[in-house]
PDB file of N, CA, C and O in Angstrom:
ATOM      1  N   MET A   1      88.657  80.639 111.147  1.00  0.00           N
ATOM      2  CA  MET A   1      89.304  81.655 110.328  1.00  0.00           C
ATOM      3  C   MET A   1      88.596  82.979 110.583  1.00  0.00           C
ATOM      4  O   MET A   1      87.367  83.037 110.635  1.00  0.00           O
ATOM      5  N   VAL A   2      89.373  84.027 110.739  1.00  0.00           N
ATOM      6  CA  VAL A   2      88.850  85.375 110.967  1.00  0.00           C
ATOM      7  C   VAL A   2      89.279  86.260 109.806  1.00  0.00           C
ATOM      8  O   VAL A   2      90.458  86.310 109.455  1.00  0.00           O
ATOM      9  N   ILE A   3      88.320  86.953 109.217  1.00  0.00           N
ATOM     10  CA  ILE A   3      88.599  87.912 108.148  1.00  0.00           C
ATOM     11  C   ILE A   3      88.371  89.307 108.715  1.00  0.00           C
ATOM     12  O   ILE A   3      87.300  89.607 109.243  1.00  0.00           O
ATOM     13  N   GLY A   4      89.383  90.153 108.601  1.00  0.00           N
ATOM     14  CA  GLY A   4      89.292  91.528 109.076  1.00  0.00           C
ATOM     15  C   GLY A   4      89.269  92.492 107.908  1.00  0.00           C
ATOM     16  O   GLY A   4      90.102  92.417 107.004  1.00  0.00           O
ATOM     17  N   VAL A   5      88.302  93.403 107.938  1.00  0.00           N
ATOM     18  CA  VAL A   5      88.154  94.403 106.886  1.00  0.00           C
ATOM     19  C   VAL A   5      88.243  95.784 107.523  1.00  0.00           C
ATOM     20  O   VAL A   5      87.578  96.057 108.522  1.00  0.00           O
ATOM     21  N   LEU A   6      89.052  96.636 106.953  1.00  0.00           N
ATOM     22  CA  LEU A   6      89.191  98.019 107.403  1.00  0.00           C
ATOM     23  C   LEU A   6      88.863  98.933 106.245  1.00  0.00           C
ATOM     24  O   LEU A   6      89.428  98.800 105.160  1.00  0.00           O
ATOM     25  N   GLU A   7      87.947  99.863 106.473  1.00  0.00           N
ATOM     26  CA  GLU A   7      87.641 100.892 105.479  1.00  0.00           C
ATOM     27  C   GLU A   7      88.080 102.235 106.048  1.00  0.00           C
ATOM     28  O   GLU A   7      87.580 102.675 107.084  1.00  0.00           O
ATOM     29  N   LEU A   8      89.014 102.879 105.365  1.00  0.00           N
ATOM     30  CA  LEU A   8      89.522 104.183 105.783  1.00  0.00           C
ATOM     31  C   LEU A   8      89.074 105.252 104.802  1.00  0.00           C
ATOM     32  O   LEU A   8      89.291 105.131 103.596  1.00  0.00           O
ATOM     33  N   THR A   9      88.453 106.292 105.320  1.00  0.00           N
ATOM     34  CA  THR A   9      88.094 107.455 104.520  1.00  0.00           C
ATOM     35  C   THR A   9      89.132 108.531 104.812  1.00  0.00           C
ATOM     36  O   THR A   9      89.344 108.910 105.964  1.00  0.00           O
ATOM     37  N   LEU A  10      89.771 109.014 103.761  1.00  0.00           N
ATOM     38  CA  LEU A  10      90.869 109.965 103.905  1.00  0.00           C
ATOM     39  C   LEU A  10      90.551 111.295 103.239  1.00  0.00           C
ATOM     40  O   LEU A  10      89.892 111.345 102.201  1.00  0.00           O
ATOM     41  N   ALA A  11      91.027 112.362 103.850  1.00  0.00           N
ATOM     42  CA  ALA A  11      91.027 113.682 103.214  1.00  0.00           C
ATOM     43  C   ALA A  11      92.448 113.900 102.705  1.00  0.00           C
ATOM     44  O   ALA A  11      93.397 113.959 103.486  1.00  0.00           O
ATOM     45  N   VAL A  12      92.579 114.018 101.396  1.00  0.00           N
ATOM     46  CA  VAL A  12      93.895 114.127 100.764  1.00  0.00           C
ATOM     47  C   VAL A  12      94.122 115.577 100.361  1.00  0.00           C
ATOM     48  O   VAL A  12      93.379 116.111  99.538  1.00  0.00           O
ATOM     49  N   PRO A  13      95.142 116.222 100.929  1.00  0.00           N
ATOM     50  CA  PRO A  13      95.415 117.612 100.566  1.00  0.00           C
ATOM     51  C   PRO A  13      96.144 117.696  99.223  1.00  0.00           C
ATOM     52  O   PRO A  13      97.333 118.010  99.170  1.00  0.00           O
ATOM     53  N   ALA A  14      95.433 117.417  98.163  1.00  0.00           N
ATOM     54  CA  ALA A  14      96.028 117.437  96.822  1.00  0.00           C
ATOM     55  C   ALA A  14      95.215 118.370  95.924  1.00  0.00           C
ATOM     56  O   ALA A  14      93.997 118.487  96.063  1.00  0.00           O
ATOM     57  N   ALA A  15      95.902 119.014  95.023  1.00  0.00           N
ATOM     58  CA  ALA A  15      95.232 119.953  94.131  1.00  0.00           C
ATOM     59  C   ALA A  15      94.710 119.262  92.877  1.00  0.00           C
ATOM     60  O   ALA A  15      93.744 119.726  92.270  1.00  0.00           O
ATOM     61  N   THR A  16      95.336 118.162  92.485  1.00  0.00           N
ATOM     62  CA  THR A  16      94.944 117.479  91.261  1.00  0.00           C
ATOM     63  C   THR A  16      94.775 115.984  91.529  1.00  0.00           C
ATOM     64  O   THR A  16      95.225 115.462  92.548  1.00  0.00           O
ATOM     65  N   LEU A  17      94.120 115.316  90.592  1.00  0.00           N
ATOM     66  CA  LEU A  17      93.967 113.864  90.694  1.00  0.00           C
ATOM     67  C   LEU A  17      95.325 113.164  90.639  1.00  0.00           C
ATOM     68  O   LEU A  17      95.524 112.143  91.297  1.00  0.00           O
ATOM     69  N   LYS A  18      96.250 113.703  89.864  1.00  0.00           N
ATOM     70  CA  LYS A  18      97.573 113.102  89.750  1.00  0.00           C
ATOM     71  C   LYS A  18      98.295 113.124  91.097  1.00  0.00           C
ATOM     72  O   LYS A  18      98.915 112.133  91.482  1.00  0.00           O
ATOM     73  N   GLU A  19      98.220 114.243  91.814  1.00  0.00           N
ATOM     74  CA  GLU A  19      98.844 114.345  93.131  1.00  0.00           C
ATOM     75  C   GLU A  19      98.159 113.411  94.130  1.00  0.00           C
ATOM     76  O   GLU A  19      98.823 112.769  94.945  1.00  0.00           O
ATOM     77  N   LYS A  20      96.831 113.340  94.062  1.00  0.00           N
ATOM     78  CA  LYS A  20      96.084 112.462  94.955  1.00  0.00           C
ATOM     79  C   LYS A  20      96.471 111.004  94.720  1.00  0.00           C
ATOM     80  O   LYS A  20      96.698 110.261  95.675  1.00  0.00           O
ATOM     81  N   ARG A  21      96.545 110.599  93.475  1.00  0.00           N
ATOM     82  CA  ARG A  21      96.896 109.212  93.157  1.00  0.00           C
ATOM     83  C   ARG A  21      98.303 108.881  93.628  1.00  0.00           C
ATOM     84  O   ARG A  21      98.572 107.745  94.019  1.00  0.00           O
ATOM     85  N   SER A  22      99.200 109.853  93.596  1.00  0.00           N
ATOM     86  CA  SER A  22     100.551 109.655  94.106  1.00  0.00           C
ATOM     87  C   SER A  22     100.531 109.390  95.610  1.00  0.00           C
ATOM     88  O   SER A  22     101.220 108.494  96.098  1.00  0.00           O
ATOM     89  N   VAL A  23      99.742 110.170  96.334  1.00  0.00           N
ATOM     90  CA  VAL A  23      99.609 109.992  97.787  1.00  0.00           C
ATOM     91  C   VAL A  23      99.006 108.628  98.090  1.00  0.00           C
ATOM     92  O   VAL A  23      99.517 107.899  98.940  1.00  0.00           O
ATOM     93  N   VAL A  24      97.923 108.278  97.402  1.00  0.00           N
ATOM     94  CA  VAL A  24      97.247 107.000  97.626  1.00  0.00           C
ATOM     95  C   VAL A  24      98.185 105.839  97.316  1.00  0.00           C
ATOM     96  O   VAL A  24      98.215 104.848  98.046  1.00  0.00           O
ATOM     97  N   LYS A  25      98.943 105.962  96.242  1.00  0.00           N
ATOM     98  CA  LYS A  25      99.877 104.894  95.863  1.00  0.00           C
ATOM     99  C   LYS A  25     100.948 104.693  96.931  1.00  0.00           C
ATOM    100  O   LYS A  25     101.314 103.557  97.231  1.00  0.00           O
ATOM    101  N   ARG A  26     101.454 105.786  97.509  1.00  0.00           N
ATOM    102  CA  ARG A  26     102.458 105.671  98.570  1.00  0.00           C
ATOM    103  C   ARG A  26     101.875 104.986  99.804  1.00  0.00           C
ATOM    104  O   ARG A  26     102.527 104.140 100.417  1.00  0.00           O
ATOM    105  N   ILE A  27     100.643 105.355 100.164  1.00  0.00           N
ATOM    106  CA  ILE A  27      99.995 104.722 101.323  1.00  0.00           C
ATOM    107  C   ILE A  27      99.798 103.233 101.058  1.00  0.00           C
ATOM    108  O   ILE A  27     100.086 102.407 101.925  1.00  0.00           O
ATOM    109  N   ILE A  28      99.315 102.886  99.878  1.00  0.00           N
ATOM    110  CA  ILE A  28      99.072 101.480  99.537  1.00  0.00           C
ATOM    111  C   ILE A  28     100.376 100.690  99.564  1.00  0.00           C
ATOM    112  O   ILE A  28     100.426  99.614 100.160  1.00  0.00           O
ATOM    113  N   ASN A  29     101.417 101.194  98.939  1.00  0.00           N
ATOM    114  CA  ASN A  29     102.692 100.467  98.879  1.00  0.00           C
ATOM    115  C   ASN A  29     103.299 100.254 100.262  1.00  0.00           C
ATOM    116  O   ASN A  29     103.756  99.155 100.574  1.00  0.00           O
ATOM    117  N   ARG A  30     103.307 101.284 101.084  1.00  0.00           N
ATOM    118  CA  ARG A  30     103.917 101.166 102.415  1.00  0.00           C
ATOM    119  C   ARG A  30     103.140 100.207 103.314  1.00  0.00           C
ATOM    120  O   ARG A  30     103.741  99.422 104.047  1.00  0.00           O
ATOM    121  N   THR A  31     101.808 100.265 103.263  1.00  0.00           N
ATOM    122  CA  THR A  31     101.023  99.380 104.129  1.00  0.00           C
ATOM    123  C   THR A  31     101.091  97.932 103.661  1.00  0.00           C
ATOM    124  O   THR A  31     101.125  97.020 104.487  1.00  0.00           O
ATOM    125  N   GLN A  32     101.111  97.708 102.354  1.00  0.00           N
ATOM    126  CA  GLN A  32     101.232  96.338 101.854  1.00  0.00           C
ATOM    127  C   GLN A  32     102.570  95.731 102.259  1.00  0.00           C
ATOM    128  O   GLN A  32     102.619  94.567 102.657  1.00  0.00           O
ATOM    129  N   GLN A  33     103.641  96.483 102.169  1.00  0.00           N
ATOM    130  CA  GLN A  33     104.965  95.975 102.518  1.00  0.00           C
ATOM    131  C   GLN A  33     105.086  95.676 104.009  1.00  0.00           C
ATOM    132  O   GLN A  33     105.658  94.659 104.401  1.00  0.00           O
ATOM    133  N   LYS A  34     104.546  96.562 104.831  1.00  0.00           N
ATOM    134  CA  LYS A  34     104.721  96.407 106.281  1.00  0.00           C
ATOM    135  C   LYS A  34     103.754  95.398 106.888  1.00  0.00           C
ATOM    136  O   LYS A  34     104.138  94.652 107.790  1.00  0.00           O
ATOM    137  N   PHE A  35     102.505  95.355 106.416  1.00  0.00           N
ATOM    138  CA  PHE A  35     101.487  94.550 107.072  1.00  0.00           C
ATOM    139  C   PHE A  35     101.012  93.343 106.264  1.00  0.00           C
ATOM    140  O   PHE A  35     100.228  92.549 106.782  1.00  0.00           O
ATOM    141  N   ASN A  36     101.442  93.177 105.048  1.00  0.00           N
ATOM    142  CA  ASN A  36     101.042  92.055 104.205  1.00  0.00           C
ATOM    143  C   ASN A  36      99.520  91.929 104.138  1.00  0.00           C
ATOM    144  O   ASN A  36      98.959  90.878 104.448  1.00  0.00           O
ATOM    145  N   VAL A  37      98.866  93.005 103.733  1.00  0.00           N
ATOM    146  CA  VAL A  37      97.413  93.039 103.602  1.00  0.00           C
ATOM    147  C   VAL A  37      97.048  93.288 102.140  1.00  0.00           C
ATOM    148  O   VAL A  37      97.853  93.797 101.360  1.00  0.00           O
ATOM    149  N   ALA A  38      95.821  92.920 101.790  1.00  0.00           N
ATOM    150  CA  ALA A  38      95.288  93.281 100.479  1.00  0.00           C
ATOM    151  C   ALA A  38      94.651  94.659 100.624  1.00  0.00           C
ATOM    152  O   ALA A  38      93.977  94.929 101.618  1.00  0.00           O
ATOM    153  N   VAL A  39      94.859  95.528  99.644  1.00  0.00           N
ATOM    154  CA  VAL A  39      94.345  96.897  99.746  1.00  0.00           C
ATOM    155  C   VAL A  39      93.980  97.410  98.364  1.00  0.00           C
ATOM    156  O   VAL A  39      94.620  97.074  97.367  1.00  0.00           O
ATOM    157  N   ALA A  40      92.926  98.240  98.325  1.00  0.00           N
ATOM    158  CA  ALA A  40      92.510  98.869  97.068  1.00  0.00           C
ATOM    159  C   ALA A  40      91.787 100.173  97.397  1.00  0.00           C
ATOM    160  O   ALA A  40      91.203 100.330  98.469  1.00  0.00           O
ATOM    161  N   GLU A  41      91.841 101.093  96.453  1.00  0.00           N
ATOM    162  CA  GLU A  41      91.026 102.303  96.560  1.00  0.00           C
ATOM    163  C   GLU A  41      89.630 101.923  96.090  1.00  0.00           C
ATOM    164  O   GLU A  41      89.450 101.526  94.939  1.00  0.00           O
ATOM    165  N   VAL A  42      88.632 102.043  96.976  1.00  0.00           N
ATOM    166  CA  VAL A  42      87.308 101.500  96.691  1.00  0.00           C
ATOM    167  C   VAL A  42      86.236 102.549  96.420  1.00  0.00           C
ATOM    168  O   VAL A  42      85.141 102.199  95.980  1.00  0.00           O
ATOM    169  N   ASP A  43      86.519 103.821  96.670  1.00  0.00           N
ATOM    170  CA  ASP A  43      85.526 104.870  96.435  1.00  0.00           C
ATOM    171  C   ASP A  43      86.238 106.212  96.301  1.00  0.00           C
ATOM    172  O   ASP A  43      87.425 106.331  96.603  1.00  0.00           O
ATOM    173  N   GLU A  44      85.496 107.219  95.842  1.00  0.00           N
ATOM    174  CA  GLU A  44      86.026 108.583  95.653  1.00  0.00           C
ATOM    175  C   GLU A  44      87.179 108.599  94.648  1.00  0.00           C
ATOM    176  O   GLU A  44      88.124 109.373  94.802  1.00  0.00           O
ATOM    177  N   LEU A  45      87.107 107.763  93.640  1.00  0.00           N
ATOM    178  CA  LEU A  45      88.208 107.625  92.680  1.00  0.00           C
ATOM    179  C   LEU A  45      88.495 108.914  91.915  1.00  0.00           C
ATOM    180  O   LEU A  45      89.654 109.206  91.619  1.00  0.00           O
ATOM    181  N   ASP A  46      87.472 109.683  91.592  1.00  0.00           N
ATOM    182  CA  ASP A  46      87.663 110.894  90.798  1.00  0.00           C
ATOM    183  C   ASP A  46      87.599 112.167  91.635  1.00  0.00           C
ATOM    184  O   ASP A  46      87.493 113.261  91.081  1.00  0.00           O
ATOM    185  N   ASN A  47      87.659 112.044  92.943  1.00  0.00           N
ATOM    186  CA  ASN A  47      87.629 113.192  93.844  1.00  0.00           C
ATOM    187  C   ASN A  47      89.053 113.507  94.281  1.00  0.00           C
ATOM    188  O   ASN A  47      89.652 112.711  95.004  1.00  0.00           O
ATOM    189  N   PRO A  48      89.621 114.651  93.864  1.00  0.00           N
ATOM    190  CA  PRO A  48      91.004 114.952  94.227  1.00  0.00           C
ATOM    191  C   PRO A  48      91.200 115.244  95.710  1.00  0.00           C
ATOM    192  O   PRO A  48      92.336 115.232  96.186  1.00  0.00           O
ATOM    193  N   GLY A  49      90.134 115.504  96.448  1.00  0.00           N
ATOM    194  CA  GLY A  49      90.264 115.849  97.865  1.00  0.00           C
ATOM    195  C   GLY A  49      90.015 114.715  98.822  1.00  0.00           C
ATOM    196  O   GLY A  49      90.143 114.903 100.032  1.00  0.00           O
ATOM    197  N   GLY A  50      89.660 113.532  98.326  1.00  0.00           N
ATOM    198  CA  GLY A  50      89.362 112.440  99.237  1.00  0.00           C
ATOM    199  C   GLY A  50      89.598 111.086  98.606  1.00  0.00           C
ATOM    200  O   GLY A  50      89.694 110.951  97.386  1.00  0.00           O
ATOM    201  N   ALA A  51      89.690 110.084  99.470  1.00  0.00           N
ATOM    202  CA  ALA A  51      89.882 108.703  99.014  1.00  0.00           C
ATOM    203  C   ALA A  51      89.309 107.766 100.057  1.00  0.00           C
ATOM    204  O   ALA A  51      89.301 108.080 101.247  1.00  0.00           O
ATOM    205  N   VAL A  52      88.833 106.624  99.613  1.00  0.00           N
ATOM    206  CA  VAL A  52      88.386 105.569 100.511  1.00  0.00           C
ATOM    207  C   VAL A  52      89.189 104.327 100.163  1.00  0.00           C
ATOM    208  O   VAL A  52      89.141 103.835  99.036  1.00  0.00           O
ATOM    209  N   LEU A  53      89.931 103.823 101.155  1.00  0.00           N
ATOM    210  CA  LEU A  53      90.759 102.646 100.955  1.00  0.00           C
ATOM    211  C   LEU A  53      90.179 101.476 101.736  1.00  0.00           C
ATOM    212  O   LEU A  53      89.722 101.639 102.868  1.00  0.00           O
ATOM    213  N   GLY A  54      90.200 100.294 101.124  1.00  0.00           N
ATOM    214  CA  GLY A  54      89.751  99.076 101.786  1.00  0.00           C
ATOM    215  C   GLY A  54      90.934  98.147 101.992  1.00  0.00           C
ATOM    216  O   GLY A  54      91.692  97.879 101.060  1.00  0.00           O
ATOM    217  N   PHE A  55      91.090  97.654 103.227  1.00  0.00           N
ATOM    218  CA  PHE A  55      92.172  96.741 103.592  1.00  0.00           C
ATOM    219  C   PHE A  55      91.559  95.442 104.090  1.00  0.00           C
ATOM    220  O   PHE A  55      90.532  95.459 104.768  1.00  0.00           O
ATOM    221  N   VAL A  56      92.183  94.310 103.756  1.00  0.00           N
ATOM    222  CA  VAL A  56      91.694  93.011 104.205  1.00  0.00           C
ATOM    223  C   VAL A  56      92.868  92.167 104.663  1.00  0.00           C
ATOM    224  O   VAL A  56      93.920  92.138 104.025  1.00  0.00           O
ATOM    225  N   THR A  57      92.669  91.474 105.792  1.00  0.00           N
ATOM    226  CA  THR A  57      93.654  90.520 106.278  1.00  0.00           C
ATOM    227  C   THR A  57      92.929  89.312 106.849  1.00  0.00           C
ATOM    228  O   THR A  57      91.767  89.404 107.245  1.00  0.00           O
ATOM    229  N   VAL A  58      93.615  88.187 106.889  1.00  0.00           N
ATOM    230  CA  VAL A  58      93.036  86.930 107.357  1.00  0.00           C
ATOM    231  C   VAL A  58      93.955  86.318 108.395  1.00  0.00           C
ATOM    232  O   VAL A  58      95.178  86.386 108.274  1.00  0.00           O
ATOM    233  N   GLY A  59      93.361  85.721 109.414  1.00  0.00           N
ATOM    234  CA  GLY A  59      94.145  85.035 110.432  1.00  0.00           C
ATOM    235  C   GLY A  59      93.281  84.039 111.178  1.00  0.00           C
ATOM    236  O   GLY A  59      92.106  83.858 110.862  1.00  0.00           O
ATOM    237  N   ASN A  60      93.874  83.394 112.171  1.00  0.00           N
ATOM    238  CA  ASN A  60      93.102  82.431 112.948  1.00  0.00           C
ATOM    239  C   ASN A  60      92.784  82.927 114.355  1.00  0.00           C
ATOM    240  O   ASN A  60      92.117  82.229 115.119  1.00  0.00           O
ATOM    241  N   ASP A  61      93.253  84.122 114.705  1.00  0.00           N
ATOM    242  CA  ASP A  61      93.010  84.701 116.022  1.00  0.00           C
ATOM    243  C   ASP A  61      92.385  86.090 115.869  1.00  0.00           C
ATOM    244  O   ASP A  61      92.966  86.977 115.244  1.00  0.00           O
ATOM    245  N   ARG A  62      91.212  86.263 116.441  1.00  0.00           N
ATOM    246  CA  ARG A  62      90.466  87.523 116.328  1.00  0.00           C
ATOM    247  C   ARG A  62      91.265  88.708 116.885  1.00  0.00           C
ATOM    248  O   ARG A  62      91.277  89.781 116.282  1.00  0.00           O
ATOM    249  N   ARG A  63      91.923  88.523 118.015  1.00  0.00           N
ATOM    250  CA  ARG A  63      92.696  89.615 118.619  1.00  0.00           C
ATOM    251  C   ARG A  63      93.869  90.021 117.735  1.00  0.00           C
ATOM    252  O   ARG A  63      94.184  91.205 117.615  1.00  0.00           O
ATOM    253  N   TYR A  64      94.518  89.028 117.114  1.00  0.00           N
ATOM    254  CA  TYR A  64      95.651  89.328 116.233  1.00  0.00           C
ATOM    255  C   TYR A  64      95.200  90.137 115.009  1.00  0.00           C
ATOM    256  O   TYR A  64      95.829  91.133 114.652  1.00  0.00           O
ATOM    257  N   VAL A  65      94.123  89.710 114.378  1.00  0.00           N
ATOM    258  CA  VAL A  65      93.623  90.409 113.184  1.00  0.00           C
ATOM    259  C   VAL A  65      93.234  91.838 113.542  1.00  0.00           C
ATOM    260  O   VAL A  65      93.553  92.772 112.806  1.00  0.00           O
ATOM    261  N   ASN A  66      92.551  92.011 114.659  1.00  0.00           N
ATOM    262  CA  ASN A  66      92.161  93.355 115.102  1.00  0.00           C
ATOM    263  C   ASN A  66      93.398  94.209 115.392  1.00  0.00           C
ATOM    264  O   ASN A  66      93.421  95.399 115.074  1.00  0.00           O
ATOM    265  N   SER A  67      94.423  93.604 115.993  1.00  0.00           N
ATOM    266  CA  SER A  67      95.656  94.317 116.304  1.00  0.00           C
ATOM    267  C   SER A  67      96.360  94.781 115.026  1.00  0.00           C
ATOM    268  O   SER A  67      96.854  95.907 114.964  1.00  0.00           O
ATOM    269  N   VAL A  68      96.408  93.922 114.013  1.00  0.00           N
ATOM    270  CA  VAL A  68      97.038  94.287 112.740  1.00  0.00           C
ATOM    271  C   VAL A  68      96.342  95.501 112.137  1.00  0.00           C
ATOM    272  O   VAL A  68      96.998  96.439 111.682  1.00  0.00           O
ATOM    273  N   LEU A  69      95.014  95.482 112.135  1.00  0.00           N
ATOM    274  CA  LEU A  69      94.261  96.595 111.538  1.00  0.00           C
ATOM    275  C   LEU A  69      94.413  97.875 112.363  1.00  0.00           C
ATOM    276  O   LEU A  69      94.483  98.966 111.797  1.00  0.00           O
ATOM    277  N   ASP A  70      94.465  97.755 113.697  1.00  0.00           N
ATOM    278  CA  ASP A  70      94.698  98.933 114.538  1.00  0.00           C
ATOM    279  C   ASP A  70      96.071  99.542 114.267  1.00  0.00           C
ATOM    280  O   ASP A  70      96.200 100.761 114.150  1.00  0.00           O
ATOM    281  N   HIS A  71      97.089  98.701 114.167  1.00  0.00           N
ATOM    282  CA  HIS A  71      98.432  99.189 113.875  1.00  0.00           C
ATOM    283  C   HIS A  71      98.499  99.819 112.487  1.00  0.00           C
ATOM    284  O   HIS A  71      99.219 100.794 112.273  1.00  0.00           O
ATOM    285  N   LEU A  72      97.752  99.262 111.559  1.00  0.00           N
ATOM    286  CA  LEU A  72      97.710  99.806 110.203  1.00  0.00           C
ATOM    287  C   LEU A  72      97.129 101.227 110.213  1.00  0.00           C
ATOM    288  O   LEU A  72      97.648 102.116 109.538  1.00  0.00           O
ATOM    289  N   VAL A  73      96.065 101.433 110.970  1.00  0.00           N
ATOM    290  CA  VAL A  73      95.477 102.777 111.086  1.00  0.00           C
ATOM    291  C   VAL A  73      96.501 103.752 111.656  1.00  0.00           C
ATOM    292  O   VAL A  73      96.649 104.866 111.154  1.00  0.00           O
ATOM    293  N   ASN A  74      97.205 103.333 112.703  1.00  0.00           N
ATOM    294  CA  ASN A  74      98.225 104.197 113.303  1.00  0.00           C
ATOM    295  C   ASN A  74      99.341 104.519 112.310  1.00  0.00           C
ATOM    296  O   ASN A  74      99.828 105.649 112.268  1.00  0.00           O
ATOM    297  N   GLN A  75      99.744 103.535 111.516  1.00  0.00           N
ATOM    298  CA  GLN A  75     100.802 103.746 110.517  1.00  0.00           C
ATOM    299  C   GLN A  75     100.371 104.775 109.466  1.00  0.00           C
ATOM    300  O   GLN A  75     101.138 105.673 109.120  1.00  0.00           O
ATOM    301  N   VAL A  76      99.153 104.640 108.967  1.00  0.00           N
ATOM    302  CA  VAL A  76      98.652 105.591 107.957  1.00  0.00           C
ATOM    303  C   VAL A  76      98.594 106.993 108.556  1.00  0.00           C
ATOM    304  O   VAL A  76      98.948 107.970 107.897  1.00  0.00           O
ATOM    305  N   ASP A  77      98.144 107.090 109.814  1.00  0.00           N
ATOM    306  CA  ASP A  77      98.065 108.384 110.483  1.00  0.00           C
ATOM    307  C   ASP A  77      99.451 109.002 110.651  1.00  0.00           C
ATOM    308  O   ASP A  77      99.613 110.212 110.490  1.00  0.00           O
ATOM    309  N   GLU A  78     100.448 108.183 110.974  1.00  0.00           N
ATOM    310  CA  GLU A  78     101.807 108.680 111.205  1.00  0.00           C
ATOM    311  C   GLU A  78     102.567 109.006 109.925  1.00  0.00           C
ATOM    312  O   GLU A  78     103.644 109.599 109.989  1.00  0.00           O
ATOM    313  N   MET A  79     102.032 108.633 108.767  1.00  0.00           N
ATOM    314  CA  MET A  79     102.668 108.977 107.494  1.00  0.00           C
ATOM    315  C   MET A  79     102.492 110.465 107.173  1.00  0.00           C
ATOM    316  O   MET A  79     103.303 111.036 106.443  1.00  0.00           O
ATOM    317  N   TYR A  80     101.456 111.090 107.703  1.00  0.00           N
ATOM    318  CA  TYR A  80     101.151 112.503 107.470  1.00  0.00           C
ATOM    319  C   TYR A  80     100.970 112.836 105.994  1.00  0.00           C
ATOM    320  O   TYR A  80     101.266 113.952 105.566  1.00  0.00           O
ATOM    321  N   LEU A  81     100.484 111.873 105.217  1.00  0.00           N
ATOM    322  CA  LEU A  81     100.210 112.118 103.802  1.00  0.00           C
ATOM    323  C   LEU A  81      98.759 112.517 103.580  1.00  0.00           C
ATOM    324  O   LEU A  81      98.445 113.232 102.629  1.00  0.00           O
ATOM    325  N   ALA A  82      97.864 112.050 104.466  1.00  0.00           N
ATOM    326  CA  ALA A  82      96.434 112.335 104.370  1.00  0.00           C
ATOM    327  C   ALA A  82      95.839 112.273 105.773  1.00  0.00           C
ATOM    328  O   ALA A  82      96.382 111.618 106.662  1.00  0.00           O
ATOM    329  N   ASN A  83      94.732 112.956 105.955  1.00  0.00           N
ATOM    330  CA  ASN A  83      94.042 112.943 107.247  1.00  0.00           C
ATOM    331  C   ASN A  83      92.958 111.870 107.243  1.00  0.00           C
ATOM    332  O   ASN A  83      92.198 111.746 106.282  1.00  0.00           O
ATOM    333  N   ILE A  84      92.893 111.097 108.325  1.00  0.00           N
ATOM    334  CA  ILE A  84      91.857 110.075 108.454  1.00  0.00           C
ATOM    335  C   ILE A  84      90.574 110.751 108.906  1.00  0.00           C
ATOM    336  O   ILE A  84      90.520 111.341 109.985  1.00  0.00           O
ATOM    337  N   VAL A  85      89.544 110.662 108.079  1.00  0.00           N
ATOM    338  CA  VAL A  85      88.245 111.262 108.378  1.00  0.00           C
ATOM    339  C   VAL A  85      87.354 110.257 109.096  1.00  0.00           C
ATOM    340  O   VAL A  85      86.631 110.615 110.026  1.00  0.00           O
ATOM    341  N   ASP A  86      87.405 108.997 108.665  1.00  0.00           N
ATOM    342  CA  ASP A  86      86.559 107.958 109.246  1.00  0.00           C
ATOM    343  C   ASP A  86      87.243 106.615 109.081  1.00  0.00           C
ATOM    344  O   ASP A  86      88.017 106.409 108.147  1.00  0.00           O
ATOM    345  N   GLN A  87      86.951 105.707 109.995  1.00  0.00           N
ATOM    346  CA  GLN A  87      87.476 104.345 109.904  1.00  0.00           C
ATOM    347  C   GLN A  87      86.428 103.369 110.396  1.00  0.00           C
ATOM    348  O   GLN A  87      85.657 103.673 111.306  1.00  0.00           O
ATOM    349  N   CYS A  88      86.406 102.197 109.790  1.00  0.00           N
ATOM    350  CA  CYS A  88      85.450 101.159 110.179  1.00  0.00           C
ATOM    351  C   CYS A  88      86.149  99.806 110.077  1.00  0.00           C
ATOM    352  O   CYS A  88      86.586  99.401 109.000  1.00  0.00           O
ATOM    353  N   ILE A  89      86.248  99.112 111.215  1.00  0.00           N
ATOM    354  CA  ILE A  89      86.851  97.784 111.258  1.00  0.00           C
ATOM    355  C   ILE A  89      85.734  96.759 111.466  1.00  0.00           C
ATOM    356  O   ILE A  89      84.908  96.894 112.369  1.00  0.00           O
ATOM    357  N   THR A  90      85.726  95.737 110.616  1.00  0.00           N
ATOM    358  CA  THR A  90      84.750  94.654 110.712  1.00  0.00           C
ATOM    359  C   THR A  90      85.504  93.331 110.774  1.00  0.00           C
ATOM    360  O   THR A  90      86.370  93.065 109.941  1.00  0.00           O
ATOM    361  N   LEU A  91      85.174  92.507 111.760  1.00  0.00           N
ATOM    362  CA  LEU A  91      85.778  91.180 111.890  1.00  0.00           C
ATOM    363  C   LEU A  91      84.690  90.131 111.756  1.00  0.00           C
ATOM    364  O   LEU A  91      83.647  90.220 112.404  1.00  0.00           O
ATOM    365  N   GLU A  92      84.938  89.133 110.910  1.00  0.00           N
ATOM    366  CA  GLU A  92      83.969  88.067 110.680  1.00  0.00           C
ATOM    367  C   GLU A  92      84.630  86.703 110.897  1.00  0.00           C
ATOM    368  O   GLU A  92      85.732  86.457 110.408  1.00  0.00           O
ATOM    369  N   ASN A  93      83.960  85.831 111.622  1.00  0.00           N
ATOM    370  CA  ASN A  93      84.428  84.447 111.806  1.00  0.00           C
ATOM    371  C   ASN A  93      83.833  83.565 110.723  1.00  0.00           C
ATOM    372  O   ASN A  93      82.647  83.666 110.408  1.00  0.00           O
ATOM    373  N   TYR A  94      84.670  82.692 110.151  1.00  0.00           N
ATOM    374  CA  TYR A  94      84.209  81.727 109.167  1.00  0.00           C
ATOM    375  C   TYR A  94      84.665  80.351 109.553  1.00  0.00           C
ATOM    376  O   TYR A  94      84.378  79.384 108.847  1.00  0.00           O
TER     377      TYR A  94
END
């Protein structure tokens, strides 16, 4: 079993926390529907200009899990809702 974890640090062009949460919610909903991953906002909760999202997926093939997370990064980038500042993909075998 392979567990893939993706941490995305985003710069959100929002003036208020309400606008930021709207952007984050749209990113979370679209990625969950398309990629069937678990996702949560894990840091920068009270910062209107940034967000850190954590994504997790599980599979039996390391290349497949890595591919899903790579495609997920591309999808978030192509949404043009927030700029990706940093990304970190970790794959663990169990």
